[in-house]
C-alpha positions in Angstrom: -160.1 93.8 -19.5 -156.6 93.3 -18.5 -156.1 90.9 -15.3 -153.1 89.5 -14.1 -151.9 87.0 -11.6 -149.4 84.7 -10.4 -149.0 80.9 -9.9 -145.6 79.2 -8.5 -144.6 75.6 -9.2 -141.8 73.5 -7.9 -140.0 71.1 -9.9 -136.9 69.1 -9.7 -133.9 68.3 -12.1 -134.6 65.2 -14.7 -138.7 65.1 -13.9 -141.0 65.5 -16.3 -142.7 69.1 -16.1 -146.8 69.7 -17.3 -148.6 72.3 -16.9 -152.2 72.1 -18.4 -154.0 75.7 -19.5 -157.4 75.4 -19.2 -159.7 77.6 -20.9 -162.4 77.1 -18.2 -160.2 78.4 -15.2 -159.6 81.7 -17.4 -163.2 82.0 -18.2 -164.2 81.7 -14.3 -162.4 84.6 -13.7 -164.9 86.6 -15.6 -167.7 84.8 -14.4 -169.3 88.0 -12.2 -169.0 90.4 -15.2 -170.7 88.2 -17.9 -173.2 87.3 -15.3 -173.9 91.4 -14.5 -173.5 92.7 -17.5 -177.0 91.8 -19.1 -176.1 92.8 -22.9 -173.4 90.1 -23.0 -176.2 87.6 -22.0 -178.7 88.7 -24.7 -176.1 88.8 -27.4 -174.3 85.5 -26.5 -176.7 83.3 -24.8 -175.6 81.2 -21.2 -172.5 81.1 -20.6 -170.2 78.3 -22.3 -166.1 77.8 -22.8 -165.4 80.0 -25.5 -162.3 79.3 -28.0 -159.2 80.8 -26.6 -155.7 80.9 -28.1 -152.2 81.3 -25.7 -149.2 83.0 -25.5 -146.4 81.6 -23.4 -143.1 83.8 -23.4 -140.4 84.2 -20.5 -140.9 87.4 -18.7 -139.3 90.1 -20.5 -137.5 87.6 -23.4 -139.8 86.9 -26.9 -139.6 83.3 -26.2 -139.9 80.0 -23.6 -136.4 78.8 -21.9 -134.7 76.3 -23.8 -136.0 73.4 -21.6 -139.9 74.4 -22.1 -142.1 73.9 -24.7 -145.7 74.9 -25.1 -148.4 73.1 -27.5 -152.2 74.2 -28.8 -153.6 72.6 -31.4 -156.8 74.2 -31.8 -158.2 77.4 -30.0 -160.9 74.9 -28.6 -158.3 72.7 -26.9 -156.6 73.2 -23.7 -152.8 74.4 -24.0 -149.5 72.3 -22.7 -146.2 74.2 -21.2 -144.0 70.8 -20.8 -140.4 69.9 -20.7 -137.5 68.2 -18.6 -135.1 71.0 -17.0 -131.7 69.8 -16.8 -128.8 70.7 -14.1 -128.2 74.1 -15.9 -131.3 75.2 -16.0 -131.6 75.0 -12.1 -133.6 78.5 -10.5 -136.5 80.8 -10.9 -138.4 80.8 -14.1 -141.0 83.5 -14.5 -143.6 82.9 -17.7 -146.1 85.0 -18.6 -149.3 83.4 -20.2 -151.6 86.2 -22.7 -154.3 84.1 -23.4 -157.0 86.1 -26.2 -160.5 84.9 -26.3 -161.7 84.6 -29.7 -165.2 85.2 -29.3 -165.4 88.4 -27.0 -161.9 89.4 -27.8 -161.4 89.7 -24.3 -157.3 89.4 -23.0 -156.9 87.2 -20.1 -153.0 88.1 -18.9 -151.1 85.1 -15.9 -147.4 85.2 -14.4 -146.1 81.5 -13.8 -143.0 81.3 -11.6 -141.3 78.0 -12.0 -139.1 76.8 -9.4 -136.4 74.5 -10.7 -135.0 72.6 -7.6 -132.3 69.9 -7.3 -133.2 66.5 -8.1 -134.7 64.6 -5.5 -133.4 60.8 -6.4 -131.9 59.5 -9.2 -133.3 57.1 -12.0 -130.5 55.6 -13.2 -132.4 52.7 -15.4 -134.6 54.3 -18.1 -136.7 53.2 -21.2 -137.5 55.6 -24.2 -140.4 54.1 -25.8 -142.4 55.3 -29.0 -146.1 55.3 -29.3 -146.6 55.9 -33.0 -150.8 56.1 -32.6 -150.7 59.4 -30.4 -150.0 63.0 -30.7 -148.6 65.0 -28.2 -151.2 66.5 -27.2 -153.4 63.6 -26.4 -150.3 61.9 -24.3 -149.9 65.1 -22.0 -153.4 64.8 -19.7 -152.7 63.1 -16.5 -155.5 60.8 -17.0 -153.0 59.3 -20.7 -150.2 59.3 -18.9 -151.6 56.7 -16.1 -153.0 54.3 -18.9 -149.1 54.3 -20.2 -147.8 53.9 -16.6 -150.1 51.1 -16.0 -148.9 49.1 -19.3 -145.1 49.8 -18.6 -145.3 48.9 -14.7 -146.8 45.4 -16.1 -143.6 45.4 -18.5 -141.0 46.6 -16.0 -142.5 45.0 -13.1 -142.4 47.8 -10.7 -144.3 50.2 -9.7 -141.7 53.2 -8.8 -141.7 54.7 -12.3 -141.5 58.2 -12.8 -141.7 59.8 -16.3 -138.3 61.5 -17.2 -139.6 63.0 -20.6 -142.4 63.2 -23.5 -141.2 64.5 -26.8 -142.9 64.7 -30.1 -142.0 62.5 -32.9 -141.6 66.0 -35.0 -139.3 67.4 -32.7 -136.9 64.4 -33.3 -137.1 64.7 -37.2 -140.1 63.4 -38.2 -142.1 64.3 -41.1 -145.7 66.0 -40.6 -148.4 63.2 -41.0 -151.1 63.4 -43.7 -154.5 65.3 -42.5 -156.4 61.8 -42.6 -157.9 59.6 -40.0 -155.7 57.3 -38.6 -152.8 59.3 -39.6 -150.2 60.5 -36.3 -147.2 62.0 -35.6 -145.9 59.6 -32.6 -145.0 60.6 -29.3 -141.5 59.2 -27.5 -142.2 58.5 -23.9 -139.4 57.8 -21.5 -140.0 57.0 -17.8 -137.1 55.6 -15.5 -136.8 53.8 -11.9 -134.1 53.0 -9.4 -134.9 48.8 -10.5 -133.1 46.9 -13.0 -134.8 45.9 -16.5 -136.8 43.2 -16.5 -136.2 40.5 -18.9 -138.6 41.3 -21.8 -136.7 44.6 -21.8 -133.5 43.2 -22.0 -134.3 42.0 -25.1 -133.7 45.3 -26.9 -130.5 44.8 -26.3 -130.3 41.1 -28.2 -128.7 41.5 -31.4 -131.7 38.9 -32.9 -134.2 42.2 -32.0 -132.0 44.0 -34.6 -131.9 42.2 -37.0 -135.6 41.0 -36.9 -136.3 45.0 -37.2 -133.7 45.5 -39.6 -135.6 42.8 -41.7 -138.9 43.2 -41.3 -139.4 46.6 -39.3 -141.2 44.6 -36.7 -140.5 42.9 -33.4 -142.5 39.8 -32.5 -141.1 38.9 -29.2 -142.6 41.7 -27.5 -144.1 41.2 -23.8 -146.2 44.5 -24.3 -149.8 44.1 -23.4 -151.7 47.4 -24.2 -154.9 48.3 -22.1 -155.7 50.9 -25.1 -154.5 50.2 -28.7 -153.6 53.6 -29.3 -151.2 52.8 -26.7 -149.6 50.5 -28.0 -145.9 50.5 -28.2 -143.3 50.3 -31.7 -140.1 48.1 -30.1 -138.0 48.7 -32.5 -137.8 52.4 -32.2 -137.9 51.8 -28.3 -134.5 52.2 -26.7 -132.9 51.4 -22.9 -130.9 53.7 -21.4 -128.4 52.4 -18.5 -127.1 55.6 -16.3 -125.4 53.0 -13.2 -122.3 53.0 -15.0 -120.0 55.7 -15.8 -119.6 57.2 -19.1 -115.9 57.2 -19.7 -114.8 60.5 -21.2 -113.7 61.1 -25.2 -110.0 60.3 -25.2 -107.9 62.9 -26.5 -106.7 63.0 -29.9 -103.7 61.6 -30.9 -101.0 64.2 -31.4 -99.6 63.4 -35.2 -99.8 64.8 -38.5 -101.9 68.3 -38.7 -102.6 67.9 -34.6 -100.6 69.9 -32.8 -98.8 69.6 -29.2 -100.6 71.1 -26.0 -99.3 74.3 -25.7 -97.4 74.4 -29.3 -97.9 77.7 -31.7 -98.6 77.4 -35.1 -96.7 80.1 -37.1 -98.0 80.0 -40.8 -95.4 80.6 -43.1 -95.2 84.0 -45.2 -94.5 82.2 -48.9 -95.6 79.4 -50.4 -92.7 76.8 -52.0 -92.9 76.9 -55.8 -95.1 74.2 -57.5 -94.6 73.1 -61.5 -97.6 72.6 -63.0 -96.4 71.3 -66.5 -98.0 67.7 -65.7 -101.1 69.3 -64.8 -101.1 71.4 -68.0 -100.5 68.6 -69.9 -103.1 66.5 -68.5 -105.9 68.9 -68.4 -105.3 70.7 -71.9 -103.3 68.3 -74.3 -104.2 65.1 -73.6 -107.8 65.9 -74.5 -106.8 68.0 -77.8 -104.5 64.8 -79.1 -107.7 62.6 -78.3 -110.1 64.9 -80.4 -107.7 65.1 -83.2 -107.4 61.2 -83.4 -111.5 61.3 -83.3 -111.2 64.2 -86.0 -108.7 62.1 -88.0 -110.8 58.5 -87.9 -114.0 60.7 -88.8 -112.4 61.7 -91.9 -110.7 58.8 -93.2 -114.5 56.8 -92.6 -116.3 60.1 -94.2 -114.1 60.6 -97.3 -111.7 57.6 -97.7 -114.3 54.8 -97.7 -116.6 56.1 -100.6 -117.0 53.1 -103.1 -118.2 55.2 -106.2 -120.6 55.3 -109.0 -119.1 52.6 -110.8 -117.8 50.3 -108.1 -121.7 50.5 -107.0 -122.9 50.0 -110.3 -120.6 46.9 -110.9 -122.4 45.1 -107.5 -125.7 45.9 -108.8 -127.6 43.4 -110.9 -128.8 44.6 -114.5 -132.2 43.6 -113.9 -132.2 46.3 -111.1 -130.3 48.8 -113.1 -132.8 48.6 -115.8 -135.6 49.1 -114.1 -133.7 52.3 -112.3 -133.1 53.9 -116.0 -136.4 53.0 -117.0 -137.9 55.1 -114.1 -135.4 58.0 -114.7 -136.4 58.0 -118.2 -140.1 58.0 -118.0 -139.7 60.6 -114.8 -138.0 63.2 -117.7 -140.6 62.5 -120.3 -143.6 63.6 -118.0 -141.6 66.3 -117.1 -141.1 67.2 -121.1 -144.6 66.8 -121.0 -145.8 69.5 -118.6 -143.4 71.6 -119.3 -145.0 71.7 -122.9 -148.6 72.3 -121.8 -147.9 76.1 -121.0 -148.7 76.8 -124.9 -152.0 75.7 -125.2 -154.7 77.6 -124.9 -156.5 76.9 -121.0 -159.7 75.2 -121.3 -162.7 77.8 -121.0 -164.3 75.5 -118.0 -161.3 76.9 -116.1 -161.3 80.7 -116.8 -162.6 82.8 -114.3 -165.7 84.7 -114.4 -164.0 87.9 -114.0 -160.9 89.5 -114.6 -158.3 88.1 -112.5 -155.6 91.1 -112.4 -158.2 94.0 -112.1 -160.9 92.0 -110.5 -164.4 93.6 -113.2 -166.8 91.7 -113.5 -169.9 93.3 -115.6 -173.7 91.0 -116.2 -173.9 88.9 -119.0 -176.8 91.3 -120.2 -174.6 94.2 -120.6 -171.7 93.3 -122.5 -172.2 91.8 -126.1 -170.8 88.6 -127.5 -170.3 87.4 -130.4 -171.8 83.7 -130.8 -168.9 82.5 -132.4 -166.8 84.0 -129.9 -164.4 81.7 -127.5 -165.2 84.6 -124.5 -168.8 83.9 -124.0 -168.6 82.4 -120.2 -169.8 78.6 -119.4 -172.9 79.7 -117.3 -174.4 81.6 -120.3 -173.8 78.9 -122.6 -175.5 76.6 -120.2 -178.9 78.8 -120.0 -179.0 78.9 -123.6 -178.5 75.9 -125.1 -178.9 76.3 -128.6 -176.0 78.9 -128.6 -172.7 77.7 -130.3 -169.7 78.4 -128.7 -167.3 76.7 -130.9 -165.0 79.1 -133.6 -166.4 79.4 -136.9 
């Protein structure tokens, strides 16, 4: 089911625009249909506020105007359209709002017409405060804005304050907070008025305040009295904006080397002047080769020309140490000669295998005759018959 409505709202340049998309208002459009449709009530029960997903875009365009933003944290929360139009945004803006009921999958559509007019009054004195314990969805409701307004009115000493802009810290390059309790993204709140800043606010422009923020990251001389702890202001990230002074235009660049005079035409040359690359070649190729050659010569001298020799080394070695070294060498040679002579001696019977190691043949002892004077009697048979003499005769 698709329903299309239209609503017209007026706003002015430099003034905060906030429009809350309430789920109750969209669900009430189908209140009569839900009450008359008995199977619906039987399946879903009494009418409740259903989760809804909002999608907002400019008419005949895929996105919103550049000054307008939309936010909705969850489908169980209301959505918000907010932003501050500038002078170049004057005119009529038609916004299409499409709502999908996540429980019944009904589709709602509404057109919102926003007329941006010229500013009603000027606010030359503005202040931007950073609230670290808030999120953008928690600041846009009217009740929260009133609480923040009261705190700033006490600090400023005036009641003629208006919201100029509300921006999430994520839009200013802030990092996404951890999904833990007590971690918030932070919100920048800008307010303006015609009255000059109070003495407490003027401290934000003092050099002592800046030095204290750079050293500790906190400012102890603020005059804020927070009605709620979540609305407390971070004074090191708050600034004052004075629009009463005329903004000087950017000075023109001074003509000089590389900067052309106004109206001149630059005609690039067709051919570049020749350049001698001999010095660059010597520095880039020859110098590293010479350094590598010198290092090779030094290494060759150390490895080949600094060897002492056996005679010179023995002359410096004590006689007792040389005697021990000769004894070790002679004993090692003797052990090697003795080990080599063991190859001619018959292998002990205890080390002989019970089968032919070459063919793998193994015959039972009862089927193979052995002589009593043979040296081939297995060791196991000798153990079974202790009267057998295994020694050769």
